[in-house]
C-alpha positions, 0 to 999 in steps of 0.5 A: 536534540529535544524530543517532539512533544517535550517542549512547553505547549507541545504536550500530546493532546491524544495518542492514536491507536497502537501500532498493531500487535507486538512482534516477537522480533529479536531486534528493535524495529529498524526505524527506532529512534527516527523522529518524524513530524507529520502535518495532519492530512488525509489518505496517503500522508497518514498511510506513510506515517503509519508505515513509518510508525509501524517500523519503529519511528516516533511520529508526532502528528500536528493537527489543527485544534479541535478537528481532524482533516478527514471529513470522516474523522480519525481512522483507528488504522491509518492514525495508529501509533502516533502522538498527536499535538494541536497547533493552529498553523494560521497563527505565528505561535503555532508555526513557531511550535512546529518549527521547534518540533522540526529542529529535533526531527529527522523527517517531516511529512506534508500533504498540502497543495504546492505553495501552501506550506511556504505560505504558512512559513513551513516550507523547505527553506524555513525548515532547513534554516532550523534543521539542515539535516531534515528530510522534507517529504511532500505528498501530492496527487499531481506533483509540485509542478506541471499544468495540474499541480495546483488543481484538486484531484482524487485517486480516480482522477490521478489514475485516469491520466496515467493510463491505468484506469483505462486498463482496469475492468472488463472488456466492453465495460467502463473502467473500474476504480481499484478502490484507492489502493493503486493511487493513494496508497501504493503509488502515493503513501508507500512511495513517499515512505520509500523516498523518506527512508532513502533520503534518511540514509543519504542524510546520515552519510552526507549530513544534508537533508533533501526534499522528497517530491512524492506524487501519486501520478509518478508512483502509480505510473511506476507501479505499472512498469511491468505492463509498460514493458509488456506493451513495448514488447508487443505482449500487451494490448492497450484495451481492457480485459484483453490481456494475460493479467487483466481478466482477459485470460480464462486461467487468470480470472474469478469464477462463480460457484454453485453457491454464488460465491467466487474462486480466483484462478491464477494458473499462468505457467504450463505446469500450474495450468496442467494441475488446474485442469487435472483437478477439475477433471478436464485433462482430456477435454478438447477445449482445455487440453490445448496450448493455454497461452494461445489466445485463440484457445481462450474462449473455449477454455473460459466456457468450460471453466465457467461451467465446471466451477458453477457445478460446486460450492466455493467450499467444495473447490477450496477443499479440492485445491488446498495444498495444490499448485493449481493457484486456486483460492477462495475469494474471501470477504473482508470479514472472512479474510481474518478467519482464513487459516493461513491469515490467522496463522500469520496474524494478518488481521489481528484485533487491536483495541476492538478494531480488526486491522492489518498487522504491520508489514514487512516483518523484521528479525535479526539475521542470526535468527535464520542461521541453521541450527548446529548439526554437531561438534566442529 
């Protein structure tokens, strides 16, 4: 099969930023040799392409001549690790060139509204005719069918209709958009990446490709599986800021410190809560030496935690809780996060080509690398 970008007229016009720092993995990245064609889009589609490229896939992005689909321009992070070619998909020659790429690819990513790829001559049927083993990944907000399928939307509107936006925020306050992490990237791009890899495994066994319909509404709903389970058991109230994990519980929240910065507290389990109040000096306090899972105790616990955390700086609290199981951590800014000792040791936010960015994840190593060292002669 031909390699994407090798044919006449398909020479790379540019190369995106490198895929993060090299890993000292003992084996090749697991998607090495997998070839993906990505029809340029914004948000979740490029995030999926980034994940596949980070894992070793050869991803070729097809972009319209002279432009980037994102109104804000190319992203040095989301666009990393790919080769870019330019073709006009409104011209027969451009469509033919993309179908030539498809003939030598394992997967394709497109993020158009339903029906657009078909009108361009690049829908699943046209691609299957060139490559029956192709896995065809479709990224949309609403999905390929349903009353809203052909309407515009963004992360906030997709989350609004799944019930998740309703669940995020303070009691008595408007819902808070969770950046675009829960919809576009968690429920969208990451779900598409999983679907593509699953379908690629099936194609290896069956010799037949399939279509992966990844919709943000589907993926976001899936991410809320635990919450729906708690709701079904009567353990979750369908209101903001009233539950164990939404800021309703005083031992799972953020608190302002004396310097105006914040710490995060996640002392859910009894032993973690016990260590929390011990290190805060509140072990004998009547408001805190109680069953912390009893909702009736929450107002009293919150009042004391608010008062005590406000008495010291964030750095003071960090020093006091470092190395403990009280589940307390400083709330760091995006800039501060890169300098955190643990993050730095893990190489979480390296600087690549002058750009601070998240390192590829997850990490891969040969299974043998984790075998225990020999302890003596057999």
